[in-house]
Structures are given as C-alpha cells and as structure tokens.
mmCIF file of the N, C-alpha and C atoms, coordinates in Angstrom:
data_MODEL
# 
_entry.id   MODEL 
# 
loop_
_atom_site.group_PDB 
_atom_site.id 
_atom_site.type_symbol 
_atom_site.label_atom_id 
_atom_site.label_alt_id 
_atom_site.label_comp_id 
_atom_site.label_asym_id 
_atom_site.label_entity_id 
_atom_site.label_seq_id 
_atom_site.pdbx_PDB_ins_code 
_atom_site.Cartn_x 
_atom_site.Cartn_y 
_atom_site.Cartn_z 
_atom_site.occupancy 
_atom_site.B_iso_or_equiv 
_atom_site.pdbx_formal_charge 
_atom_site.auth_seq_id 
_atom_site.auth_comp_id 
_atom_site.auth_asym_id 
_atom_site.auth_atom_id 
_atom_site.pdbx_PDB_model_num 
ATOM 1   N N  . MET A 1 1  ? 108.424 -112.188 -36.353 1.00 0.00 ? 1  MET A N  1 
ATOM 2   C CA . MET A 1 1  ? 108.809 -111.123 -35.463 1.00 0.00 ? 1  MET A CA 1 
ATOM 3   C C  . MET A 1 1  ? 108.044 -109.852 -35.808 1.00 0.00 ? 1  MET A C  1 
ATOM 4   N N  . THR A 1 2  ? 107.622 -109.148 -34.797 1.00 0.00 ? 2  THR A N  1 
ATOM 5   C CA . THR A 1 2  ? 106.915 -107.899 -35.019 1.00 0.00 ? 2  THR A CA 1 
ATOM 6   C C  . THR A 1 2  ? 107.794 -106.745 -34.569 1.00 0.00 ? 2  THR A C  1 
ATOM 7   N N  . ALA A 1 3  ? 107.676 -105.673 -35.287 1.00 0.00 ? 3  ALA A N  1 
ATOM 8   C CA . ALA A 1 3  ? 108.434 -104.476 -34.907 1.00 0.00 ? 3  ALA A CA 1 
ATOM 9   C C  . ALA A 1 3  ? 107.659 -103.764 -33.807 1.00 0.00 ? 3  ALA A C  1 
ATOM 10  N N  . GLU A 1 4  ? 108.358 -103.447 -32.739 1.00 0.00 ? 4  GLU A N  1 
ATOM 11  C CA . GLU A 1 4  ? 107.705 -102.759 -31.629 1.00 0.00 ? 4  GLU A CA 1 
ATOM 12  C C  . GLU A 1 4  ? 107.799 -101.259 -31.824 1.00 0.00 ? 4  GLU A C  1 
ATOM 13  N N  . ASN A 1 5  ? 106.702 -100.624 -31.600 1.00 0.00 ? 5  ASN A N  1 
ATOM 14  C CA . ASN A 1 5  ? 106.668 -99.172  -31.661 1.00 0.00 ? 5  ASN A CA 1 
ATOM 15  C C  . ASN A 1 5  ? 106.833 -98.647  -30.243 1.00 0.00 ? 5  ASN A C  1 
ATOM 16  N N  . GLY A 1 6  ? 107.829 -97.832  -30.000 1.00 0.00 ? 6  GLY A N  1 
ATOM 17  C CA . GLY A 1 6  ? 108.118 -97.340  -28.658 1.00 0.00 ? 6  GLY A CA 1 
ATOM 18  C C  . GLY A 1 6  ? 107.012 -96.488  -28.072 1.00 0.00 ? 6  GLY A C  1 
ATOM 19  N N  . ASN A 1 7  ? 106.181 -95.876  -28.915 1.00 0.00 ? 7  ASN A N  1 
ATOM 20  C CA . ASN A 1 7  ? 105.117 -95.006  -28.412 1.00 0.00 ? 7  ASN A CA 1 
ATOM 21  C C  . ASN A 1 7  ? 103.943 -95.795  -27.854 1.00 0.00 ? 7  ASN A C  1 
ATOM 22  N N  . ASN A 1 8  ? 103.723 -97.008  -28.308 1.00 0.00 ? 8  ASN A N  1 
ATOM 23  C CA . ASN A 1 8  ? 102.584 -97.795  -27.853 1.00 0.00 ? 8  ASN A CA 1 
ATOM 24  C C  . ASN A 1 8  ? 102.936 -98.782  -26.747 1.00 0.00 ? 8  ASN A C  1 
ATOM 25  N N  . SER A 1 9  ? 104.152 -98.756  -26.304 1.00 0.00 ? 9  SER A N  1 
ATOM 26  C CA . SER A 1 9  ? 104.583 -99.658  -25.250 1.00 0.00 ? 9  SER A CA 1 
ATOM 27  C C  . SER A 1 9  ? 103.874 -99.309  -23.945 1.00 0.00 ? 9  SER A C  1 
ATOM 28  N N  . PRO A 1 10 ? 103.457 -100.316 -23.185 1.00 0.00 ? 10 PRO A N  1 
ATOM 29  C CA . PRO A 1 10 ? 102.780 -100.022 -21.913 1.00 0.00 ? 10 PRO A CA 1 
ATOM 30  C C  . PRO A 1 10 ? 103.695 -99.334  -20.903 1.00 0.00 ? 10 PRO A C  1 
ATOM 31  N N  . ASP A 1 11 ? 104.996 -99.452  -21.093 1.00 0.00 ? 11 ASP A N  1 
ATOM 32  C CA . ASP A 1 11 ? 105.923 -98.823  -20.157 1.00 0.00 ? 11 ASP A CA 1 
ATOM 33  C C  . ASP A 1 11 ? 106.283 -97.396  -20.535 1.00 0.00 ? 11 ASP A C  1 
ATOM 34  N N  . SER A 1 12 ? 105.885 -96.962  -21.725 1.00 0.00 ? 12 SER A N  1 
ATOM 35  C CA . SER A 1 12 ? 106.241 -95.599  -22.136 1.00 0.00 ? 12 SER A CA 1 
ATOM 36  C C  . SER A 1 12 ? 105.396 -94.587  -21.371 1.00 0.00 ? 12 SER A C  1 
ATOM 37  N N  . PRO A 1 13 ? 105.978 -93.459  -21.023 1.00 0.00 ? 13 PRO A N  1 
ATOM 38  C CA . PRO A 1 13 ? 105.227 -92.465  -20.252 1.00 0.00 ? 13 PRO A CA 1 
ATOM 39  C C  . PRO A 1 13 ? 104.112 -91.847  -21.097 1.00 0.00 ? 13 PRO A C  1 
ATOM 40  N N  . SER A 1 14 ? 103.045 -91.514  -20.442 1.00 0.00 ? 14 SER A N  1 
ATOM 41  C CA . SER A 1 14 ? 101.892 -90.931  -21.105 1.00 0.00 ? 14 SER A CA 1 
ATOM 42  C C  . SER A 1 14 ? 101.827 -89.445  -20.785 1.00 0.00 ? 14 SER A C  1 
ATOM 43  N N  . TRP A 1 15 ? 101.395 -88.647  -21.731 1.00 0.00 ? 15 TRP A N  1 
ATOM 44  C CA . TRP A 1 15 ? 101.239 -87.213  -21.513 1.00 0.00 ? 15 TRP A CA 1 
ATOM 45  C C  . TRP A 1 15 ? 100.014 -86.922  -20.660 1.00 0.00 ? 15 TRP A C  1 
ATOM 46  N N  . ARG A 1 16 ? 99.104  -87.913  -20.538 1.00 0.00 ? 16 ARG A N  1 
ATOM 47  C CA . ARG A 1 16 ? 97.869  -87.693  -19.778 1.00 0.00 ? 16 ARG A CA 1 
ATOM 48  C C  . ARG A 1 16 ? 98.130  -87.436  -18.301 1.00 0.00 ? 16 ARG A C  1 
ATOM 49  N N  . LYS A 1 17 ? 99.116  -88.114  -17.718 1.00 0.00 ? 17 LYS A N  1 
ATOM 50  C CA . LYS A 1 17 ? 99.339  -87.965  -16.272 1.00 0.00 ? 17 LYS A CA 1 
ATOM 51  C C  . LYS A 1 17 ? 99.852  -86.578  -15.892 1.00 0.00 ? 17 LYS A C  1 
ATOM 52  N N  . PRO A 1 18 ? 100.893 -86.044  -16.536 1.00 0.00 ? 18 PRO A N  1 
ATOM 53  C CA . PRO A 1 18 ? 101.304 -84.687  -16.164 1.00 0.00 ? 18 PRO A CA 1 
ATOM 54  C C  . PRO A 1 18 ? 100.233 -83.642  -16.494 1.00 0.00 ? 18 PRO A C  1 
ATOM 55  N N  . PHE A 1 19 ? 99.547  -83.813  -17.630 1.00 0.00 ? 19 PHE A N  1 
ATOM 56  C CA . PHE A 1 19 ? 98.486  -82.882  -17.993 1.00 0.00 ? 19 PHE A CA 1 
ATOM 57  C C  . PHE A 1 19 ? 97.330  -82.972  -17.004 1.00 0.00 ? 19 PHE A C  1 
ATOM 58  N N  . GLY A 1 20 ? 97.002  -84.190  -16.592 1.00 0.00 ? 20 GLY A N  1 
ATOM 59  C CA . GLY A 1 20 ? 95.938  -84.387  -15.607 1.00 0.00 ? 20 GLY A CA 1 
ATOM 60  C C  . GLY A 1 20 ? 96.277  -83.783  -14.258 1.00 0.00 ? 20 GLY A C  1 
ATOM 61  N N  . MET A 1 21 ? 97.524  -83.902  -13.853 1.00 0.00 ? 21 MET A N  1 
ATOM 62  C CA . MET A 1 21 ? 97.933  -83.309  -12.571 1.00 0.00 ? 21 MET A CA 1 
ATOM 63  C C  . MET A 1 21 ? 97.817  -81.787  -12.617 1.00 0.00 ? 21 MET A C  1 
ATOM 64  N N  . ILE A 1 22 ? 98.175  -81.201  -13.743 1.00 0.00 ? 22 ILE A N  1 
ATOM 65  C CA . ILE A 1 22 ? 98.027  -79.747  -13.886 1.00 0.00 ? 22 ILE A CA 1 
ATOM 66  C C  . ILE A 1 22 ? 96.558  -79.360  -13.832 1.00 0.00 ? 22 ILE A C  1 
ATOM 67  N N  . LEU A 1 23 ? 95.696  -80.144  -14.479 1.00 0.00 ? 23 LEU A N  1 
ATOM 68  C CA . LEU A 1 23 ? 94.258  -79.864  -14.428 1.00 0.00 ? 23 LEU A CA 1 
ATOM 69  C C  . LEU A 1 23 ? 93.692  -80.029  -13.024 1.00 0.00 ? 23 LEU A C  1 
ATOM 70  N N  . ILE A 1 24 ? 94.168  -81.035  -12.295 1.00 0.00 ? 24 ILE A N  1 
ATOM 71  C CA . ILE A 1 24 ? 93.708  -81.224  -10.915 1.00 0.00 ? 24 ILE A CA 1 
ATOM 72  C C  . ILE A 1 24 ? 94.094  -80.023  -10.059 1.00 0.00 ? 24 ILE A C  1 
ATOM 73  N N  . LEU A 1 25 ? 95.325  -79.563  -10.194 1.00 0.00 ? 25 LEU A N  1 
ATOM 74  C CA . LEU A 1 25 ? 95.753  -78.382  -9.438  1.00 0.00 ? 25 LEU A CA 1 
ATOM 75  C C  . LEU A 1 25 ? 94.939  -77.156  -9.829  1.00 0.00 ? 25 LEU A C  1 
ATOM 76  N N  . LEU A 1 26 ? 94.636  -77.024  -11.111 1.00 0.00 ? 26 LEU A N  1 
ATOM 77  C CA . LEU A 1 26 ? 93.821  -75.901  -11.563 1.00 0.00 ? 26 LEU A CA 1 
ATOM 78  C C  . LEU A 1 26 ? 92.408  -75.969  -10.994 1.00 0.00 ? 26 LEU A C  1 
ATOM 79  N N  . ILE A 1 27 ? 91.814  -77.160  -10.978 1.00 0.00 ? 27 ILE A N  1 
ATOM 80  C CA . ILE A 1 27 ? 90.471  -77.331  -10.401 1.00 0.00 ? 27 ILE A CA 1 
ATOM 81  C C  . ILE A 1 27 ? 90.484  -76.962  -8.919  1.00 0.00 ? 27 ILE A C  1 
ATOM 82  N N  . ILE A 1 28 ? 91.501  -77.410  -8.194  1.00 0.00 ? 28 ILE A N  1 
ATOM 83  C CA . ILE A 1 28 ? 91.589  -77.107  -6.763  1.00 0.00 ? 28 ILE A CA 1 
ATOM 84  C C  . ILE A 1 28 ? 91.765  -75.612  -6.544  1.00 0.00 ? 28 ILE A C  1 
ATOM 85  N N  . LEU A 1 29 ? 92.611  -74.968  -7.348  1.00 0.00 ? 29 LEU A N  1 
ATOM 86  C CA . LEU A 1 29 ? 92.816  -73.525  -7.198  1.00 0.00 ? 29 LEU A CA 1 
ATOM 87  C C  . LEU A 1 29 ? 91.542  -72.739  -7.493  1.00 0.00 ? 29 LEU A C  1 
ATOM 88  N N  . VAL A 1 30 ? 90.826  -73.111  -8.541  1.00 0.00 ? 30 VAL A N  1 
ATOM 89  C CA . VAL A 1 30 ? 89.572  -72.426  -8.877  1.00 0.00 ? 30 VAL A CA 1 
ATOM 90  C C  . VAL A 1 30 ? 88.551  -72.638  -7.772  1.00 0.00 ? 30 VAL A C  1 
ATOM 91  N N  . TRP A 1 31 ? 88.448  -73.872  -7.277  1.00 0.00 ? 31 TRP A N  1 
ATOM 92  C CA . TRP A 1 31 ? 87.485  -74.156  -6.203  1.00 0.00 ? 31 TRP A CA 1 
ATOM 93  C C  . TRP A 1 31 ? 87.827  -73.380  -4.935  1.00 0.00 ? 31 TRP A C  1 
ATOM 94  N N  . CYS A 1 32 ? 89.109  -73.312  -4.595  1.00 0.00 ? 32 CYS A N  1 
ATOM 95  C CA . CYS A 1 32 ? 89.525  -72.525  -3.422  1.00 0.00 ? 32 CYS A CA 1 
ATOM 96  C C  . CYS A 1 32 ? 89.186  -71.049  -3.619  1.00 0.00 ? 32 CYS A C  1 
ATOM 97  N N  . GLY A 1 33 ? 89.376  -70.546  -4.830  1.00 0.00 ? 33 GLY A N  1 
ATOM 98  C CA . GLY A 1 33 ? 89.026  -69.154  -5.120  1.00 0.00 ? 33 GLY A CA 1 
ATOM 99  C C  . GLY A 1 33 ? 87.539  -68.895  -4.932  1.00 0.00 ? 33 GLY A C  1 
ATOM 100 N N  . ILE A 1 34 ? 86.712  -69.846  -5.360  1.00 0.00 ? 34 ILE A N  1 
ATOM 101 C CA . ILE A 1 34 ? 85.262  -69.694  -5.190  1.00 0.00 ? 34 ILE A CA 1 
ATOM 102 C C  . ILE A 1 34 ? 84.900  -69.676  -3.708  1.00 0.00 ? 34 ILE A C  1 
ATOM 103 N N  . VAL A 1 35 ? 85.440  -70.611  -2.950  1.00 0.00 ? 35 VAL A N  1 
ATOM 104 C CA . VAL A 1 35 ? 85.117  -70.696  -1.518  1.00 0.00 ? 35 VAL A CA 1 
ATOM 105 C C  . VAL A 1 35 ? 85.640  -69.469  -0.775  1.00 0.00 ? 35 VAL A C  1 
ATOM 106 N N  . VAL A 1 36 ? 86.838  -69.020  -1.105  1.00 0.00 ? 36 VAL A N  1 
ATOM 107 C CA . VAL A 1 36 ? 87.404  -67.842  -0.434  1.00 0.00 ? 36 VAL A CA 1 
ATOM 108 C C  . VAL A 1 36 ? 86.603  -66.591  -0.777  1.00 0.00 ? 36 VAL A C  1 
ATOM 109 N N  . SER A 1 37 ? 86.087  -66.503  -1.997  1.00 0.00 ? 37 SER A N  1 
ATOM 110 C CA . SER A 1 37 ? 85.285  -65.329  -2.352  1.00 0.00 ? 37 SER A CA 1 
ATOM 111 C C  . SER A 1 37 ? 83.956  -65.308  -1.592  1.00 0.00 ? 37 SER A C  1 
ATOM 112 N N  . LEU A 1 38 ? 83.478  -66.470  -1.159  1.00 0.00 ? 38 LEU A N  1 
ATOM 113 C CA . LEU A 1 38 ? 82.241  -66.547  -0.374  1.00 0.00 ? 38 LEU A CA 1 
ATOM 114 C C  . LEU A 1 38 ? 82.494  -66.454  1.131   1.00 0.00 ? 38 LEU A C  1 
ATOM 115 N N  . MET A 1 39 ? 83.754  -66.361  1.519   1.00 0.00 ? 39 MET A N  1 
ATOM 116 C CA . MET A 1 39 ? 84.106  -66.434  2.934   1.00 0.00 ? 39 MET A CA 1 
ATOM 117 C C  . MET A 1 39 ? 83.513  -65.290  3.772   1.00 0.00 ? 39 MET A C  1 
ATOM 118 N N  . ASP A 1 40 ? 83.424  -64.099  3.203   1.00 0.00 ? 40 ASP A N  1 
ATOM 119 C CA . ASP A 1 40 ? 82.837  -62.985  3.965   1.00 0.00 ? 40 ASP A CA 1 
ATOM 120 C C  . ASP A 1 40 ? 81.382  -63.269  4.300   1.00 0.00 ? 40 ASP A C  1 
ATOM 121 N N  . TRP A 1 41 ? 80.658  -63.826  3.352   1.00 0.00 ? 41 TRP A N  1 
ATOM 122 C CA . TRP A 1 41 ? 79.260  -64.162  3.598   1.00 0.00 ? 41 TRP A CA 1 
ATOM 123 C C  . TRP A 1 41 ? 79.148  -65.331  4.576   1.00 0.00 ? 41 TRP A C  1 
ATOM 124 N N  . ILE A 1 42 ? 79.980  -66.351  4.410   1.00 0.00 ? 42 ILE A N  1 
ATOM 125 C CA . ILE A 1 42 ? 79.936  -67.528  5.286   1.00 0.00 ? 42 ILE A CA 1 
ATOM 126 C C  . ILE A 1 42 ? 80.309  -67.140  6.712   1.00 0.00 ? 42 ILE A C  1 
ATOM 127 N N  . ASP A 1 43 ? 81.228  -66.201  6.845   1.00 0.00 ? 43 ASP A N  1 
ATOM 128 C CA . ASP A 1 43 ? 81.694  -65.783  8.167   1.00 0.00 ? 43 ASP A CA 1 
ATOM 129 C C  . ASP A 1 43 ? 80.599  -65.105  8.989   1.00 0.00 ? 43 ASP A C  1 
ATOM 130 N N  . THR A 1 44 ? 79.598  -64.552  8.334   1.00 0.00 ? 44 THR A N  1 
ATOM 131 C CA . THR A 1 44 ? 78.519  -63.888  9.069   1.00 0.00 ? 44 THR A CA 1 
ATOM 132 C C  . THR A 1 44 ? 77.509  -64.889  9.637   1.00 0.00 ? 44 THR A C  1 
ATOM 133 N N  . LEU A 1 45 ? 77.586  -66.135  9.182   1.00 0.00 ? 45 LEU A N  1 
ATOM 134 C CA . LEU A 1 45 ? 76.638  -67.152  9.634   1.00 0.00 ? 45 LEU A CA 1 
ATOM 135 C C  . LEU A 1 45 ? 77.041  -67.727  10.987  1.00 0.00 ? 45 LEU A C  1 
ATOM 136 N N  . ASN A 1 46 ? 76.096  -68.375  11.620  1.00 0.00 ? 46 ASN A N  1 
ATOM 137 C CA . ASN A 1 46 ? 76.316  -69.083  12.863  1.00 0.00 ? 46 ASN A CA 1 
ATOM 138 C C  . ASN A 1 46 ? 77.276  -70.256  12.606  1.00 0.00 ? 46 ASN A C  1 
ATOM 139 N N  . PHE A 1 47 ? 78.011  -70.657  13.637  1.00 0.00 ? 47 PHE A N  1 
ATOM 140 C CA . PHE A 1 47 ? 78.969  -71.766  13.506  1.00 0.00 ? 47 PHE A CA 1 
ATOM 141 C C  . PHE A 1 47 ? 78.301  -73.022  12.968  1.00 0.00 ? 47 PHE A C  1 
ATOM 142 N N  . TRP A 1 48 ? 77.096  -73.316  13.434  1.00 0.00 ? 48 TRP A N  1 
ATOM 143 C CA . TRP A 1 48 ? 76.418  -74.555  13.043  1.00 0.00 ? 48 TRP A CA 1 
ATOM 144 C C  . TRP A 1 48 ? 75.918  -74.489  11.605  1.00 0.00 ? 48 TRP A C  1 
ATOM 145 N N  . LEU A 1 49 ? 75.831  -73.300  11.029  1.00 0.00 ? 49 LEU A N  1 
ATOM 146 C CA . LEU A 1 49 ? 75.533  -73.177  9.605   1.00 0.00 ? 49 LEU A CA 1 
ATOM 147 C C  . LEU A 1 49 ? 76.817  -73.188  8.778   1.00 0.00 ? 49 LEU A C  1 
ATOM 148 N N  . GLN A 1 50 ? 77.898  -72.685  9.372   1.00 0.00 ? 50 GLN A N  1 
ATOM 149 C CA . GLN A 1 50 ? 79.186  -72.692  8.679   1.00 0.00 ? 50 GLN A CA 1 
ATOM 150 C C  . GLN A 1 50 ? 79.726  -74.111  8.518   1.00 0.00 ? 50 GLN A C  1 
ATOM 151 N N  . LEU A 1 51 ? 79.549  -74.915  9.531   1.00 0.00 ? 51 LEU A N  1 
ATOM 152 C CA . LEU A 1 51 ? 80.111  -76.269  9.538   1.00 0.00 ? 51 LEU A CA 1 
ATOM 153 C C  . LEU A 1 51 ? 79.683  -77.094  8.330   1.00 0.00 ? 51 LEU A C  1 
ATOM 154 N N  . PRO A 1 52 ? 78.375  -77.223  8.026   1.00 0.00 ? 52 PRO A N  1 
ATOM 155 C CA . PRO A 1 52 ? 78.026  -78.029  6.841   1.00 0.00 ? 52 PRO A CA 1 
ATOM 156 C C  . PRO A 1 52 ? 78.503  -77.397  5.532   1.00 0.00 ? 52 PRO A C  1 
ATOM 157 N N  . ILE A 1 53 ? 78.545  -76.074  5.471   1.00 0.00 ? 53 ILE A N  1 
ATOM 158 C CA . ILE A 1 53 ? 79.021  -75.415  4.249   1.00 0.00 ? 53 ILE A CA 1 
ATOM 159 C C  . ILE A 1 53 ? 80.476  -75.773  3.991   1.00 0.00 ? 53 ILE A C  1 
ATOM 160 N N  . TYR A 1 54 ? 81.309  -75.694  5.027   1.00 0.00 ? 54 TYR A N  1 
ATOM 161 C CA . TYR A 1 54 ? 82.718  -76.013  4.846   1.00 0.00 ? 54 TYR A CA 1 
ATOM 162 C C  . TYR A 1 54 ? 82.937  -77.511  4.612   1.00 0.00 ? 54 TYR A C  1 
ATOM 163 N N  . LEU A 1 55 ? 82.122  -78.346  5.236   1.00 0.00 ? 55 LEU A N  1 
ATOM 164 C CA . LEU A 1 55 ? 82.231  -79.789  4.977   1.00 0.00 ? 55 LEU A CA 1 
ATOM 165 C C  . LEU A 1 55 ? 81.868  -80.121  3.533   1.00 0.00 ? 55 LEU A C  1 
ATOM 166 N N  . ILE A 1 56 ? 80.794  -79.534  3.052   1.00 0.00 ? 56 ILE A N  1 
ATOM 167 C CA . ILE A 1 56 ? 80.384  -79.772  1.666   1.00 0.00 ? 56 ILE A CA 1 
ATOM 168 C C  . ILE A 1 56 ? 81.411  -79.195  0.699   1.00 0.00 ? 56 ILE A C  1 
ATOM 169 N N  . ALA A 1 57 ? 81.899  -77.993  0.990   1.00 0.00 ? 57 ALA A N  1 
ATOM 170 C CA . ALA A 1 57 ? 82.909  -77.373  0.129   1.00 0.00 ? 57 ALA A CA 1 
ATOM 171 C C  . ALA A 1 57 ? 84.203  -78.179  0.120   1.00 0.00 ? 57 ALA A C  1 
ATOM 172 N N  . GLY A 1 58 ? 84.505  -78.851  1.221   1.00 0.00 ? 58 GLY A N  1 
ATOM 173 C CA . GLY A 1 58 ? 85.710  -79.659  1.292   1.00 0.00 ? 58 GLY A CA 1 
ATOM 174 C C  . GLY A 1 58 ? 85.594  -80.988  0.572   1.00 0.00 ? 58 GLY A C  1 
ATOM 175 N N  . ILE A 1 59 ? 84.369  -81.427  0.308   1.00 0.00 ? 59 ILE A N  1 
ATOM 176 C CA . ILE A 1 59 ? 84.159  -82.723  -0.341  1.00 0.00 ? 59 ILE A CA 1 
ATOM 177 C C  . ILE A 1 59 ? 83.795  -82.571  -1.818  1.00 0.00 ? 59 ILE A C  1 
ATOM 178 N N  . ILE A 1 60 ? 83.088  -81.513  -2.171  1.00 0.00 ? 60 ILE A N  1 
ATOM 179 C CA . ILE A 1 60 ? 82.502  -81.400  -3.513  1.00 0.00 ? 60 ILE A CA 1 
ATOM 180 C C  . ILE A 1 60 ? 83.542  -81.300  -4.627  1.00 0.00 ? 60 ILE A C  1 
ATOM 181 N N  . TRP A 1 61 ? 84.744  -80.827  -4.331  1.00 0.00 ? 61 TRP A N  1 
ATOM 182 C CA . TRP A 1 61 ? 85.777  -80.700  -5.372  1.00 0.00 ? 61 TRP A CA 1 
ATOM 183 C C  . TRP A 1 61 ? 86.232  -82.061  -5.887  1.00 0.00 ? 61 TRP A C  1 
ATOM 184 N N  . ILE A 1 62 ? 85.940  -83.123  -5.146  1.00 0.00 ? 62 ILE A N  1 
ATOM 185 C CA . ILE A 1 62 ? 86.366  -84.459  -5.551  1.00 0.00 ? 62 ILE A CA 1 
ATOM 186 C C  . ILE A 1 62 ? 85.599  -84.937  -6.790  1.00 0.00 ? 62 ILE A C  1 
ATOM 187 N N  . PHE A 1 63 ? 84.341  -84.520  -6.947  1.00 0.00 ? 63 PHE A N  1 
ATOM 188 C CA . PHE A 1 63 ? 83.508  -85.024  -8.034  1.00 0.00 ? 63 PHE A CA 1 
ATOM 189 C C  . PHE A 1 63 ? 84.042  -84.703  -9.427  1.00 0.00 ? 63 PHE A C  1 
ATOM 190 N N  . PRO A 1 64 ? 84.537  -83.498  -9.727  1.00 0.00 ? 64 PRO A N  1 
ATOM 191 C CA . PRO A 1 64 ? 85.126  -83.302  -11.061 1.00 0.00 ? 64 PRO A CA 1 
ATOM 192 C C  . PRO A 1 64 ? 86.507  -83.948  -11.199 1.00 0.00 ? 64 PRO A C  1 
ATOM 193 N N  . VAL A 1 65 ? 87.183  -84.211  -10.091 1.00 0.00 ? 65 VAL A N  1 
ATOM 194 C CA . VAL A 1 65 ? 88.518  -84.801  -10.152 1.00 0.00 ? 65 VAL A CA 1 
ATOM 195 C C  . VAL A 1 65 ? 88.441  -86.310  -10.392 1.00 0.00 ? 65 VAL A C  1 
ATOM 196 N N  . LYS A 1 66 ? 87.393  -86.943  -9.928  1.00 0.00 ? 66 LYS A N  1 
ATOM 197 C CA . LYS A 1 66 ? 87.267  -88.400  -10.046 1.00 0.00 ? 66 LYS A CA 1 
ATOM 198 C C  . LYS A 1 66 ? 87.318  -88.884  -11.504 1.00 0.00 ? 66 LYS A C  1 
ATOM 199 N N  . PRO A 1 67 ? 86.514  -88.328  -12.433 1.00 0.00 ? 67 PRO A N  1 
ATOM 200 C CA . PRO A 1 67 ? 86.635  -88.779  -13.826 1.00 0.00 ? 67 PRO A CA 1 
ATOM 201 C C  . PRO A 1 67 ? 87.974  -88.396  -14.443 1.00 0.00 ? 67 PRO A C  1 
ATOM 202 N N  . LEU A 1 68 ? 88.557  -87.303  -13.977 1.00 0.00 ? 68 LEU A N  1 
ATOM 203 C CA . LEU A 1 68 ? 89.868  -86.892  -14.476 1.00 0.00 ? 68 LEU A CA 1 
ATOM 204 C C  . LEU A 1 68 ? 90.937  -87.913  -14.095 1.00 0.00 ? 68 LEU A C  1 
ATOM 205 N N  . LEU A 1 69 ? 90.883  -88.426  -12.884 1.00 0.00 ? 69 LEU A N  1 
ATOM 206 C CA . LEU A 1 69 ? 91.819  -89.474  -12.465 1.00 0.00 ? 69 LEU A CA 1 
ATOM 207 C C  . LEU A 1 69 ? 91.617  -90.746  -13.282 1.00 0.00 ? 69 LEU A C  1 
ATOM 208 N N  . LEU A 1 70 ? 90.371  -91.083  -13.565 1.00 0.00 ? 70 LEU A N  1 
ATOM 209 C CA . LEU A 1 70 ? 90.084  -92.252  -14.392 1.00 0.00 ? 70 LEU A CA 1 
ATOM 210 C C  . LEU A 1 70 ? 90.657  -92.063  -15.793 1.00 0.00 ? 70 LEU A C  1 
ATOM 211 N N  . TRP A 1 71 ? 90.490  -90.871  -16.357 1.00 0.00 ? 71 TRP A N  1 
ATOM 212 C CA . TRP A 1 71 ? 91.035  -90.575  -17.680 1.00 0.00 ? 71 TRP A CA 1 
ATOM 213 C C  . TRP A 1 71 ? 92.560  -90.650  -17.681 1.00 0.00 ? 71 TRP A C  1 
ATOM 214 N N  . MET A 1 72 ? 93.175  -90.159  -16.614 1.00 0.00 ? 72 MET A N  1 
ATOM 215 C CA . MET A 1 72 ? 94.631  -90.192  -16.541 1.00 0.00 ? 72 MET A CA 1 
ATOM 216 C C  . MET A 1 72 ? 95.158  -91.633  -16.580 1.00 0.00 ? 72 MET A C  1 
ATOM 217 N N  . ASN A 1 73 ? 94.434  -92.547  -15.980 1.00 0.00 ? 73 ASN A N  1 
ATOM 218 C CA . ASN A 1 73 ? 94.892  -93.938  -15.900 1.00 0.00 ? 73 ASN A CA 1 
ATOM 219 C C  . ASN A 1 73 ? 94.477  -94.794  -17.081 1.00 0.00 ? 73 ASN A C  1 
ATOM 220 N N  . THR A 1 74 ? 93.304  -94.529  -17.654 1.00 0.00 ? 74 THR A N  1 
ATOM 221 C CA . THR A 1 74 ? 92.793  -95.418  -18.691 1.00 0.00 ? 74 THR A CA 1 
ATOM 222 C C  . THR A 1 74 ? 92.654  -94.758  -20.052 1.00 0.00 ? 74 THR A C  1 
ATOM 223 N N  . GLY A 1 75 ? 92.544  -93.446  -20.098 1.00 0.00 ? 75 GLY A N  1 
ATOM 224 C CA . GLY A 1 75 ? 92.292  -92.756  -21.354 1.00 0.00 ? 75 GLY A CA 1 
ATOM 225 C C  . GLY A 1 75 ? 90.827  -92.596  -21.649 1.00 0.00 ? 75 GLY A C  1 
ATOM 226 N N  . LYS A 1 76 ? 89.955  -93.058  -20.748 1.00 0.00 ? 76 LYS A N  1 
ATOM 227 C CA . LYS A 1 76 ? 88.503  -92.939  -20.911 1.00 0.00 ? 76 LYS A CA 1 
ATOM 228 C C  . LYS A 1 76 ? 87.938  -92.236  -19.686 1.00 0.00 ? 76 LYS A C  1 
ATOM 229 N N  . PHE A 1 77 ? 86.819  -91.522  -19.881 1.00 0.00 ? 77 PHE A N  1 
ATOM 230 C CA . PHE A 1 77 ? 86.193  -90.845  -18.749 1.00 0.00 ? 77 PHE A CA 1 
ATOM 231 C C  . PHE A 1 77 ? 85.233  -91.764  -18.015 1.00 0.00 ? 77 PHE A C  1 
ATOM 232 N N  . ARG A 1 78 ? 84.840  -92.861  -18.638 1.00 0.00 ? 78 ARG A N  1 
ATOM 233 C CA . ARG A 1 78 ? 83.955  -93.846  -18.016 1.00 0.00 ? 78 ARG A CA 1 
ATOM 234 C C  . ARG A 1 78 ? 84.494  -95.230  -18.292 1.00 0.00 ? 78 ARG A C  1 
ATOM 235 N N  . LEU A 1 79 ? 84.204  -96.138  -17.376 1.00 0.00 ? 79 LEU A N  1 
ATOM 236 C CA . LEU A 1 79 ? 84.624  -97.533  -17.588 1.00 0.00 ? 79 LEU A CA 1 
ATOM 237 C C  . LEU A 1 79 ? 83.706  -98.261  -18.513 1.00 0.00 ? 79 LEU A C  1 
# 
C-alpha cells in the first residue's frame, strides 16, 4: 500500500488556474488600455484603414494568452 499525498492528487485544485485567470484579465486590460490610448489617432484615419487596425487589435491579444492557457492546464509553456 502506498500513502497518497493529497497535494499531488489529479483531482486536487491547482493554484495555476486562478492565477492564470487573473493574468489573462490583466493582459486583456493592458491591451485594451493600449488600444484606447491610440484611439484618437485611429479615429482620424479613413474607415478602410481603421478596419484592419481594429481587426488586428482584436486578434493579437490571443497570442500571449495561448501559452498562458497551456501553462494553466499542463504546467508547461510548450508541449
């Protein structure tokens, strides 16, 4: 018989998930702050120039979050 350690059990909660969620919210808030600070400059552009900027700004925040989600689930930043 082996003694089970409650901390290493696969069912025990991990501190990585709540910490990761806080980091994700922080990344989103910082990214929104950056985009909002550029809004006066973006607003002076033509609609067809604004469109790709907002599309790129809406997608680019995913790239730093992706490895963070992997870390939250596996404990590693890469597979």
